[in-house]
C-alpha positions as protocol buffer text, in pm:
chain_id: "A"
residue {
  index: 1
  type: MET
  ca { x: 24 y: 1 z: -19 }
}
residue {
  index: 2
  type: ALA
  ca { x: 149 y: 329 z: -84 }
}
residue {
  index: 3
  type: GLU
  ca { x: 195 y: 581 z: 180 }
}
residue {
  index: 4
  type: ARG
  ca { x: 21 y: 932 z: 272 }
}
residue {
  index: 5
  type: GLN
  ca { x: -281 y: 700 z: 247 }
}
residue {
  index: 6
  type: CYS
  ca { x: -449 y: 707 z: 591 }
}
residue {
  index: 7
  type: MET
  ca { x: -515 y: 1077 z: 646 }
}
residue {
  index: 8
  type: ILE
  ca { x: -605 y: 1111 z: 244 }
}
residue {
  index: 9
  type: ARG
  ca { x: -836 y: 775 z: 329 }
}
residue {
  index: 10
  type: ILE
  ca { x: -1025 y: 926 z: 646 }
}
residue {
  index: 11
  type: GLN
  ca { x: -1001 y: 1282 z: 449 }
}
residue {
  index: 12
  type: SER
  ca { x: -1182 y: 1178 z: 84 }
}
residue {
  index: 13
  type: ALA
  ca { x: -1443 y: 965 z: 284 }
}
residue {
  index: 14
  type: TYR
  ca { x: -1529 y: 1226 z: 597 }
}
residue {
  index: 15
  type: SER
  ca { x: -1881 y: 1318 z: 442 }
}
residue {
  index: 16
  type: HIS
  ca { x: -2043 y: 979 z: 412 }
}
residue {
  index: 17
  type: LEU
  ca { x: -1901 y: 915 z: 706 }
}
residue {
  index: 18
  type: SER
  ca { x: -2171 y: 777 z: 958 }
}
residue {
  index: 19
  type: GLU
  ca { x: -2133 y: 1009 z: 1308 }
}
residue {
  index: 20
  type: LYS
  ca { x: -1926 y: 744 z: 1553 }
}
residue {
  index: 21
  type: GLU
  ca { x: -1746 y: 753 z: 1232 }
}
residue {
  index: 22
  type: ARG
  ca { x: -1717 y: 1092 z: 1205 }
}
residue {
  index: 23
  type: LYS
  ca { x: -1604 y: 1106 z: 1575 }
}
residue {
  index: 24
  type: ILE
  ca { x: -1332 y: 816 z: 1539 }
}
residue {
  index: 25
  type: ALA
  ca { x: -1183 y: 1034 z: 1161 }
}
residue {
  index: 26
  type: ASP
  ca { x: -1143 y: 1409 z: 1423 }
}
residue {
  index: 27
  type: TYR
  ca { x: -926 y: 1168 z: 1705 }
}
residue {
  index: 28
  type: ILE
  ca { x: -684 y: 1022 z: 1391 }
}
residue {
  index: 29
  type: LEU
  ca { x: -666 y: 1397 z: 1230 }
}
residue {
  index: 30
  type: SER
  ca { x: -603 y: 1536 z: 1555 }
}
residue {
  index: 31
  type: TYR
  ca { x: -370 y: 1330 z: 1740 }
}
residue {
  index: 32
  type: PRO
  ca { x: -196 y: 1089 z: 1462 }
}
residue {
  index: 33
  type: GLU
  ca { x: 145 y: 1066 z: 1689 }
}
residue {
  index: 34
  type: GLU
  ca { x: -156 y: 968 z: 1968 }
}
residue {
  index: 35
  type: THR
  ca { x: -343 y: 711 z: 1764 }
}
residue {
  index: 36
  type: VAL
  ca { x: -12 y: 532 z: 1605 }
}
residue {
  index: 37
  type: HIS
  ca { x: 106 y: 460 z: 1990 }
}
residue {
  index: 38
  type: SER
  ca { x: -205 y: 302 z: 2146 }
}
residue {
  index: 39
  type: SER
  ca { x: -387 y: -36 z: 2094 }
}
residue {
  index: 40
  type: ILE
  ca { x: -765 y: 3 z: 1919 }
}
residue {
  index: 41
  type: ASN
  ca { x: -865 y: -8 z: 2341 }
}
residue {
  index: 42
  type: GLN
  ca { x: -732 y: 262 z: 2429 }
}
residue {
  index: 43
  type: VAL
  ca { x: -822 y: 461 z: 2105 }
}
residue {
  index: 44
  type: SER
  ca { x: -1208 y: 296 z: 2104 }
}
residue {
  index: 45
  type: ALA
  ca { x: -1206 y: 399 z: 2495 }
}
residue {
  index: 46
  type: ARG
  ca { x: -1085 y: 753 z: 2487 }
}
residue {
  index: 47
  type: ILE
  ca { x: -1334 y: 865 z: 2206 }
}
residue {
  index: 48
  type: ARG
  ca { x: -1614 y: 653 z: 2399 }
}
residue {
  index: 49
  type: VAL
  ca { x: -1662 y: 369 z: 2137 }
}
residue {
  index: 50
  type: ALA
  ca { x: -1708 y: 8 z: 2017 }
}
residue {
  index: 51
  type: ASP
  ca { x: -1359 y: -144 z: 1956 }
}
residue {
  index: 52
  type: ALA
  ca { x: -1568 y: -317 z: 1696 }
}
residue {
  index: 53
  type: THR
  ca { x: -1726 y: -17 z: 1623 }
}
residue {
  index: 54
  type: VAL
  ca { x: -1368 y: 145 z: 1567 }
}
residue {
  index: 55
  type: PHE
  ca { x: -1284 y: -156 z: 1315 }
}
residue {
  index: 56
  type: ARG
  ca { x: -1528 y: -82 z: 1112 }
}
residue {
  index: 57
  type: PHE
  ca { x: -1449 y: 215 z: 1069 }
}
residue {
  index: 58
  type: CYS
  ca { x: -1066 y: 145 z: 921 }
}
residue {
  index: 59
  type: ARG
  ca { x: -1267 y: -176 z: 735 }
}
residue {
  index: 60
  type: ARG
  ca { x: -1435 y: 70 z: 559 }
}
residue {
  index: 61
  type: LEU
  ca { x: -1185 y: 270 z: 454 }
}
residue {
  index: 62
  type: GLU
  ca { x: -982 y: -76 z: 306 }
}
residue {
  index: 63
  type: PHE
  ca { x: -769 y: -131 z: 561 }
}
residue {
  index: 64
  type: LYS
  ca { x: -735 y: -509 z: 654 }
}
residue {
  index: 65
  type: GLY
  ca { x: -747 y: -346 z: 1061 }
}
residue {
  index: 66
  type: PHE
  ca { x: -656 y: -125 z: 1308 }
}
residue {
  index: 67
  type: GLN
  ca { x: -293 y: -233 z: 1258 }
}
residue {
  index: 68
  type: GLU
  ca { x: -261 y: -149 z: 965 }
}
residue {
  index: 69
  type: MET
  ca { x: -414 y: 217 z: 924 }
}
residue {
  index: 70
  type: LYS
  ca { x: -163 y: 256 z: 1210 }
}
residue {
  index: 71
  type: ILE
  ca { x: 174 y: 195 z: 988 }
}
residue {
  index: 72
  type: ILE
  ca { x: 16 y: 350 z: 716 }
}
residue {
  index: 73
  type: LEU
  ca { x: -78 y: 689 z: 990 }
}
residue {
  index: 74
  type: ALA
  ca { x: 323 y: 681 z: 1038 }
}
residue {
  index: 75
  type: ALA
  ca { x: 376 y: 675 z: 717 }
}
residue {
  index: 76
  type: ASP
  ca { x: 197 y: 1008 z: 664 }
}
residue {
  index: 77
  type: ILE
  ca { x: 291 y: 1139 z: 987 }
}
residue {
  index: 78
  type: ALA
  ca { x: 689 y: 1110 z: 841 }
}
residue {
  index: 79
  type: LYS
  ca { x: 619 y: 1186 z: 473 }
}
residue {
  index: 80
  type: ASN
  ca { x: 425 y: 1494 z: 639 }
}
residue {
  index: 81
  type: ARG
  ca { x: 763 y: 1649 z: 842 }
}
residue {
  index: 82
  type: HIS
  ca { x: 1012 y: 1620 z: 519 }
}
residue {
  index: 83
  type: MET
  ca { x: 807 y: 1788 z: 343 }
}
residue {
  index: 84
  type: GLU
  ca { x: 682 y: 2102 z: 581 }
}
residue {
  index: 85
  type: LEU
  ca { x: 1088 y: 2123 z: 607 }
}
residue {
  index: 86
  type: GLU
  ca { x: 1082 y: 2150 z: 188 }
}
residue {
  index: 87
  type: GLU
  ca { x: 766 y: 2421 z: 180 }
}
residue {
  index: 88
  type: ASN
  ca { x: 750 y: 2848 z: 319 }
}
residue {
  index: 89
  type: LYS
  ca { x: 918 y: 2945 z: 111 }
}
residue {
  index: 90
  type: TYR
  ca { x: 801 y: 3279 z: 108 }
}
residue {
  index: 91
  type: ARG
  ca { x: 665 y: 3250 z: 450 }
}
residue {
  index: 92
  type: ASP
  ca { x: 729 y: 3655 z: 460 }
}
residue {
  index: 93
  type: ASP
  ca { x: 619 y: 3759 z: 154 }
}
residue {
  index: 94
  type: GLU
  ca { x: 235 y: 3720 z: 203 }
}
residue {
  index: 95
  type: ILE
  ca { x: 119 y: 3743 z: -198 }
}
residue {
  index: 96
  type: MET
  ca { x: 397 y: 3470 z: -244 }
}
residue {
  index: 97
  type: GLY
  ca { x: 264 y: 3244 z: -1 }
}
residue {
  index: 98
  type: LEU
  ca { x: -25 y: 3217 z: -53 }
}
residue {
  index: 99
  type: ALA
  ca { x: 60 y: 3117 z: -453 }
}
residue {
  index: 100
  type: GLU
  ca { x: 276 y: 2882 z: -292 }
}
residue {
  index: 101
  type: ARG
  ca { x: 42 y: 2676 z: -70 }
}
residue {
  index: 102
  type: VAL
  ca { x: -243 y: 2764 z: -442 }
}
residue {
  index: 103
  type: PHE
  ca { x: 2 y: 2498 z: -612 }
}
residue {
  index: 104
  type: GLN
  ca { x: 142 y: 2262 z: -360 }
}
residue {
  index: 105
  type: ASP
  ca { x: -215 y: 2157 z: -248 }
}
residue {
  index: 106
  type: ASN
  ca { x: -233 y: 2140 z: -618 }
}
residue {
  index: 107
  type: ILE
  ca { x: 39 y: 1938 z: -655 }
}
residue {
  index: 108
  type: ARG
  ca { x: -87 y: 1711 z: -382 }
}
residue {
  index: 109
  type: THR
  ca { x: -395 y: 1659 z: -534 }
}
residue {
  index: 110
  type: LEU
  ca { x: -246 y: 1550 z: -796 }
}
residue {
  index: 111
  type: GLU
  ca { x: -19 y: 1304 z: -597 }
}
residue {
  index: 112
  type: ASN
  ca { x: -206 y: 1151 z: -351 }
}
residue {
  index: 113
  type: THR
  ca { x: -448 y: 1070 z: -637 }
}
residue {
  index: 114
  type: PHE
  ca { x: -207 y: 866 z: -818 }
}
residue {
  index: 115
  type: GLN
  ca { x: -79 y: 666 z: -469 }
}
residue {
  index: 116
  type: ILE
  ca { x: -453 y: 560 z: -479 }
}
residue {
  index: 117
  type: LEU
  ca { x: -412 y: 447 z: -846 }
}
residue {
  index: 118
  type: SER
  ca { x: -544 y: 135 z: -851 }
}
residue {
  index: 119
  type: SER
  ca { x: -369 y: -64 z: -1183 }
}
residue {
  index: 120
  type: ASP
  ca { x: -642 y: -362 z: -1253 }
}
residue {
  index: 121
  type: PRO
  ca { x: -876 y: -95 z: -1339 }
}
residue {
  index: 122
  type: PHE
  ca { x: -732 y: 170 z: -1479 }
}
residue {
  index: 123
  type: LYS
  ca { x: -584 y: -61 z: -1669 }
}
residue {
  index: 124
  type: LYS
  ca { x: -988 y: -210 z: -1757 }
}
residue {
  index: 125
  type: ALA
  ca { x: -1097 y: 135 z: -1844 }
}
residue {
  index: 126
  type: VAL
  ca { x: -844 y: 265 z: -2123 }
}
residue {
  index: 127
  type: GLU
  ca { x: -914 y: -114 z: -2250 }
}
residue {
  index: 128
  type: LEU
  ca { x: -1343 y: -56 z: -2200 }
}
residue {
  index: 129
  type: LEU
  ca { x: -1252 y: 324 z: -2397 }
}
residue {
  index: 130
  type: SER
  ca { x: -1002 y: 163 z: -2726 }
}
residue {
  index: 131
  type: ARG
  ca { x: -1261 y: -60 z: -2834 }
}
residue {
  index: 132
  type: SER
  ca { x: -1646 y: 180 z: -2733 }
}
residue {
  index: 133
  type: GLU
  ca { x: -1800 y: 261 z: -3057 }
}
residue {
  index: 134
  type: ARG
  ca { x: -1923 y: 536 z: -2847 }
}
residue {
  index: 135
  type: VAL
  ca { x: -1849 y: 718 z: -2532 }
}
residue {
  index: 136
  type: ALA
  ca { x: -2079 y: 934 z: -2318 }
}
residue {
  index: 137
  type: PHE
  ca { x: -1922 y: 1202 z: -2092 }
}
residue {
  index: 138
  type: PHE
  ca { x: -2148 y: 1218 z: -1775 }
}
residue {
  index: 139
  type: GLY
  ca { x: -2097 y: 1533 z: -1491 }
}
residue {
  index: 140
  type: SER
  ca { x: -2287 y: 1699 z: -1209 }
}
residue {
  index: 141
  type: SER
  ca { x: -2209 y: 2059 z: -1098 }
}
residue {
  index: 142
  type: GLY
  ca { x: -1834 y: 2160 z: -1143 }
}
residue {
  index: 143
  type: SER
  ca { x: -1812 y: 1797 z: -1285 }
}
residue {
  index: 144
  type: SER
  ca { x: -2020 y: 1919 z: -1593 }
}
residue {
  index: 145
  type: THR
  ca { x: -1711 y: 2106 z: -1754 }
}
residue {
  index: 146
  type: ILE
  ca { x: -1477 y: 1839 z: -1685 }
}
residue {
  index: 147
  type: ALA
  ca { x: -1658 y: 1630 z: -1913 }
}
residue {
  index: 148
  type: GLN
  ca { x: -1714 y: 1883 z: -2188 }
}
residue {
  index: 149
  type: GLU
  ca { x: -1379 y: 1874 z: -2181 }
}
residue {
  index: 150
  type: ALA
  ca { x: -1313 y: 1520 z: -2206 }
}
residue {
  index: 151
  type: HIS
  ca { x: -1529 y: 1471 z: -2494 }
}
residue {
  index: 152
  type: ARG
  ca { x: -1339 y: 1735 z: -2676 }
}
residue {
  index: 153
  type: LYS
  ca { x: -1023 y: 1616 z: -2570 }
}
residue {
  index: 154
  type: PHE
  ca { x: -1162 y: 1180 z: -2726 }
}
residue {
  index: 155
  type: VAL
  ca { x: -1299 y: 1409 z: -3020 }
}
residue {
  index: 156
  type: ARG
  ca { x: -965 y: 1479 z: -3115 }
}
residue {
  index: 157
  type: ALA
  ca { x: -846 y: 1129 z: -3142 }
}
residue {
  index: 158
  type: GLY
  ca { x: -1134 y: 1022 z: -3413 }
}
residue {
  index: 159
  type: MET
  ca { x: -1357 y: 857 z: -3152 }
}
residue {
  index: 160
  type: MET
  ca { x: -1747 y: 926 z: -3145 }
}
residue {
  index: 161
  type: THR
  ca { x: -1794 y: 1096 z: -2859 }
}
residue {
  index: 162
  type: TYR
  ca { x: -2073 y: 1345 z: -2633 }
}
residue {
  index: 163
  type: ALA
  ca { x: -2129 y: 1469 z: -2312 }
}
residue {
  index: 164
  type: PRO
  ca { x: -2555 y: 1608 z: -2325 }
}
residue {
  index: 165
  type: SER
  ca { x: -2577 y: 1912 z: -2043 }
}
residue {
  index: 166
  type: ASP
  ca { x: -2878 y: 1901 z: -2032 }
}
residue {
  index: 167
  type: GLY
  ca { x: -3093 y: 1732 z: -1771 }
}
residue {
  index: 168
  type: GLU
  ca { x: -3363 y: 1568 z: -1993 }
}
residue {
  index: 169
  type: PHE
  ca { x: -3129 y: 1446 z: -2262 }
}
residue {
  index: 170
  type: GLN
  ca { x: -2837 y: 1315 z: -2012 }
}
residue {
  index: 171
  type: MET
  ca { x: -3149 y: 1053 z: -1975 }
}
residue {
  index: 172
  type: LEU
  ca { x: -3256 y: 1027 z: -2375 }
}
residue {
  index: 173
  type: SER
  ca { x: -2875 y: 1021 z: -2444 }
}
residue {
  index: 174
  type: ALA
  ca { x: -2789 y: 695 z: -2151 }
}
residue {
  index: 175
  type: SER
  ca { x: -3086 y: 537 z: -2222 }
}
residue {
  index: 176
  type: GLN
  ca { x: -2943 y: 524 z: -2601 }
}
residue {
  index: 177
  type: LEU
  ca { x: -2648 y: 368 z: -2536 }
}
residue {
  index: 178
  type: THR
  ca { x: -2598 y: -7 z: -2629 }
}
residue {
  index: 179
  type: GLY
  ca { x: -2319 y: -274 z: -2488 }
}
residue {
  index: 180
  type: ARG
  ca { x: -2087 y: -175 z: -2762 }
}
residue {
  index: 181
  type: ASP
  ca { x: -1998 y: 168 z: -2665 }
}
residue {
  index: 182
  type: THR
  ca { x: -1921 y: 326 z: -2301 }
}
residue {
  index: 183
  type: ALA
  ca { x: -2103 y: 620 z: -2005 }
}
residue {
  index: 184
  type: LEU
  ca { x: -1773 y: 769 z: -1766 }
}
residue {
  index: 185
  type: PHE
  ca { x: -1977 y: 942 z: -1489 }
}
residue {
  index: 186
  type: ILE
  ca { x: -1758 y: 1227 z: -1326 }
}
residue {
  index: 187
  type: SER
  ca { x: -1894 y: 1330 z: -996 }
}
residue {
  index: 188
  type: TYR
  ca { x: -1649 y: 1416 z: -676 }
}
residue {
  index: 189
  type: SER
  ca { x: -1982 y: 1398 z: -427 }
}
residue {
  index: 190
  type: ALA
  ca { x: -2106 y: 1146 z: -627 }
}
residue {
  index: 191
  type: SER
  ca { x: -2421 y: 1240 z: -485 }
}
residue {
  index: 192
  type: ASP
  ca { x: -2606 y: 1385 z: -736 }
}
residue {
  index: 193
  type: LYS
  ca { x: -2962 y: 1217 z: -732 }
}
residue {
  index: 194
  type: HIS
  ca { x: -3040 y: 1301 z: -1105 }
}
residue {
  index: 195
  type: LEU
  ca { x: -2684 y: 1153 z: -1204 }
}
residue {
  index: 196
  type: LEU
  ca { x: -2759 y: 889 z: -1041 }
}
residue {
  index: 197
  type: GLN
  ca { x: -3028 y: 805 z: -1212 }
}
residue {
  index: 198
  type: VAL
  ca { x: -2900 y: 840 z: -1539 }
}
residue {
  index: 199
  type: ALA
  ca { x: -2666 y: 636 z: -1414 }
}
residue {
  index: 200
  type: LYS
  ca { x: -2936 y: 370 z: -1400 }
}
residue {
  index: 201
  type: ALA
  ca { x: -3086 y: 464 z: -1758 }
}
residue {
  index: 202
  type: ALA
  ca { x: -2712 y: 340 z: -1904 }
}
residue {
  index: 203
  type: LYS
  ca { x: -2664 y: 16 z: -1707 }
}
residue {
  index: 204
  type: ALA
  ca { x: -3048 y: -98 z: -1828 }
}
residue {
  index: 205
  type: ALA
  ca { x: -2907 y: -21 z: -2149 }
}
residue {
  index: 206
  type: GLY
  ca { x: -2667 y: -307 z: -2115 }
}
residue {
  index: 207
  type: CYS
  ca { x: -2388 y: -1 z: -2175 }
}
residue {
  index: 208
  type: PRO
  ca { x: -2056 y: -46 z: -1987 }
}
residue {
  index: 209
  type: THR
  ca { x: -1980 y: 232 z: -1679 }
}
residue {
  index: 210
  type: ILE
  ca { x: -1658 y: 425 z: -1581 }
}
residue {
  index: 211
  type: GLY
  ca { x: -1678 y: 599 z: -1275 }
}
residue {
  index: 212
  type: LEU
  ca { x: -1444 y: 930 z: -1146 }
}
residue {
  index: 213
  type: THR
  ca { x: -1564 y: 991 z: -835 }
}
residue {
  index: 214
  type: GLY
  ca { x: -1421 y: 1173 z: -521 }
}
residue {
  index: 215
  type: PHE
  ca { x: -1502 y: 895 z: -267 }
}
residue {
  index: 216
  type: MET
  ca { x: -1486 y: 523 z: -247 }
}
residue {
  index: 217
  type: LYS
  ca { x: -1775 y: 469 z: -127 }
}
residue {
  index: 218
  type: SER
  ca { x: -2088 y: 600 z: -299 }
}
residue {
  index: 219
  type: GLY
  ca { x: -2441 y: 488 z: -415 }
}
residue {
  index: 220
  type: LEU
  ca { x: -2240 y: 643 z: -782 }
}
residue {
  index: 221
  type: GLY
  ca { x: -1959 y: 425 z: -719 }
}
residue {
  index: 222
  type: ASP
  ca { x: -2138 y: 119 z: -672 }
}
residue {
  index: 223
  type: LEU
  ca { x: -2362 y: 132 z: -986 }
}
residue {
  index: 224
  type: MET
  ca { x: -2029 y: 154 z: -1186 }
}
residue {
  index: 225
  type: ASP
  ca { x: -1865 y: -130 z: -1348 }
}
residue {
  index: 226
  type: ILE
  ca { x: -1553 y: 61 z: -1307 }
}
residue {
  index: 227
  type: SER
  ca { x: -1455 y: 271 z: -1064 }
}
residue {
  index: 228
  type: LEU
  ca { x: -1170 y: 518 z: -1038 }
}
residue {
  index: 229
  type: HIS
  ca { x: -1157 y: 765 z: -812 }
}
residue {
  index: 230
  type: THR
  ca { x: -934 y: 1120 z: -713 }
}
residue {
  index: 231
  type: VAL
  ca { x: -859 y: 1256 z: -375 }
}
residue {
  index: 232
  type: SER
  ca { x: -868 y: 1620 z: -218 }
}
residue {
  index: 233
  type: VAL
  ca { x: -891 y: 1793 z: 21 }
}
residue {
  index: 234
  type: PRO
  ca { x: -1066 y: 2202 z: 121 }
}
residue {
  index: 235
  type: THR
  ca { x: -879 y: 2472 z: 176 }
}
residue {
  index: 236
  type: ASP
  ca { x: -966 y: 2767 z: 326 }
}
residue {
  index: 237
  type: TYR
  ca { x: -934 y: 2939 z: 8 }
}
residue {
  index: 238
  type: ARG
  ca { x: -1103 y: 2667 z: -226 }
}
residue {
  index: 239
  type: SER
  ca { x: -1340 y: 2384 z: -191 }
}
residue {
  index: 240
  type: GLU
  ca { x: -1267 y: 2038 z: -159 }
}
residue {
  index: 241
  type: SER
  ca { x: -1437 y: 1990 z: -514 }
}
residue {
  index: 242
  type: TYR
  ca { x: -1307 y: 2262 z: -713 }
}
residue {
  index: 243
  type: VAL
  ca { x: -930 y: 2143 z: -600 }
}
residue {
  index: 244
  type: ALA
  ca { x: -1036 y: 1786 z: -672 }
}
residue {
  index: 245
  type: ARG
  ca { x: -1077 y: 1879 z: -1028 }
}
residue {
  index: 246
  type: ALA
  ca { x: -746 y: 1899 z: -1104 }
}
residue {
  index: 247
  type: ALA
  ca { x: -749 y: 1588 z: -1045 }
}
residue {
  index: 248
  type: GLN
  ca { x: -1001 y: 1491 z: -1218 }
}
residue {
  index: 249
  type: MET
  ca { x: -838 y: 1626 z: -1595 }
}
residue {
  index: 250
  type: THR
  ca { x: -516 y: 1498 z: -1480 }
}
residue {
  index: 251
  type: LEU
  ca { x: -665 y: 1119 z: -1461 }
}
residue {
  index: 252
  type: ILE
  ca { x: -898 y: 1228 z: -1808 }
}
residue {
  index: 253
  type: ASP
  ca { x: -595 y: 1299 z: -1968 }
}
residue {
  index: 254
  type: ALA
  ca { x: -404 y: 945 z: -1817 }
}
residue {
  index: 255
  type: LEU
  ca { x: -679 y: 773 z: -1998 }
}
residue {
  index: 256
  type: TYR
  ca { x: -646 y: 948 z: -2308 }
}
residue {
  index: 257
  type: ALA
  ca { x: -303 y: 925 z: -2367 }
}
residue {
  index: 258
  type: ASN
  ca { x: -326 y: 571 z: -2258 }
}
residue {
  index: 259
  type: VAL
  ca { x: -658 y: 523 z: -2531 }
}
residue {
  index: 260
  type: VAL
  ca { x: -461 y: 727 z: -2811 }
}
residue {
  index: 261
  type: LYS
  ca { x: -132 y: 487 z: -2777 }
}
residue {
  index: 262
  type: ARG
  ca { x: -336 y: 172 z: -2803 }
}
residue {
  index: 263
  type: LYS
  ca { x: -469 y: 249 z: -3063 }
}
residue {
  index: 264
  type: GLN
  ca { x: -171 y: 365 z: -3270 }
}
residue {
  index: 265
  type: GLN
  ca { x: -53 y: 21 z: -3162 }
}
residue {
  index: 266
  type: VAL
  ca { x: -304 y: -175 z: -3326 }
}
residue {
  index: 267
  type: VAL
  ca { x: -263 y: 75 z: -3670 }
}
residue {
  index: 268
  type: GLN
  ca { x: 104 y: -173 z: -3656 }
}
residue {
  index: 269
  type: ARG
  ca { x: -36 y: -445 z: -3583 }
}
residue {
  index: 270
  type: PRO
  ca { x: -261 y: -507 z: -3938 }
}
residue {
  index: 271
  type: GLY
  ca { x: -509 y: -792 z: -3877 }
}
residue {
  index: 272
  type: HIS
  ca { x: -631 y: -766 z: -3483 }
}
residue {
  index: 273
  type: PRO
  ca { x: -937 y: -775 z: -3366 }
}
residue {
  index: 274
  type: MET
  ca { x: -948 y: -462 z: -3332 }
}
residue {
  index: 275
  type: ASP
  ca { x: -838 y: -321 z: -3588 }
}
residue {
  index: 276
  type: ARG
  ca { x: -1276 y: -349 z: -3687 }
}
residue {
  index: 277
  type: VAL
  ca { x: -1330 y: -133 z: -3472 }
}
residue {
  index: 278
  type: ALA
  ca { x: -1057 y: 175 z: -3582 }
}
residue {
  index: 279
  type: ALA
  ca { x: -1170 y: 71 z: -3944 }
}
residue {
  index: 280
  type: HIS
  ca { x: -1578 y: 160 z: -3857 }
}
residue {
  index: 281
  type: ARG
  ca { x: -1429 y: 465 z: -3730 }
}
């Protein structure tokens, strides 16, 4: 498991946690070193919850248990100390200091997202997009602009893509997809009820789905055949969802680069089954 995933996962999943789980999250984020040097019994006693609740919290964040979470948390602490020594180049310059923080936040968002990027679902997403006859990009709220940009990017690769923005047209478009197409859903919160209905329409049509969300556990994510995730945390000058856009677009770029490369490789291998798809386009 990659470094710096404990605090990232807690912060990313926070809005989807129960009241008791948030108490555990708040304690760990506020007292990370104490958590590392404590047993599950000691932590549960301080928070006044059952040991089983703490264990389930760890499992919800996809750790094997409390011990594994502590190991990753210890790596978090060490990494954060190192980063603090490297930062604050402009600590005496208010304007440049804020600019530095913006850049550093974006850099961390990209690094953190890459750290939780699992190779298996990412490779499956590349394969699915590469062989699709059509790709529909669906986004909600601020993510709708990411969907539009993804459409413009992939259509330059010679693919048949579209990104409907109107709610009614999204439903109509989703219902007309087939098993030869792909629907890619982009939503940081993954809680938009309309987008959930659009996803259900695409699934009912037999269309394979890819989800790009900010939470590992969500209603939208549970509907997806392939789930990819971004990570970001709020700052005192930007919302969490706004920070996430850089990670969303970069993940789209990574998919695009791999799909283009795959198509180039197919063109160089005459007789490959995928050539029929390329020729059709």
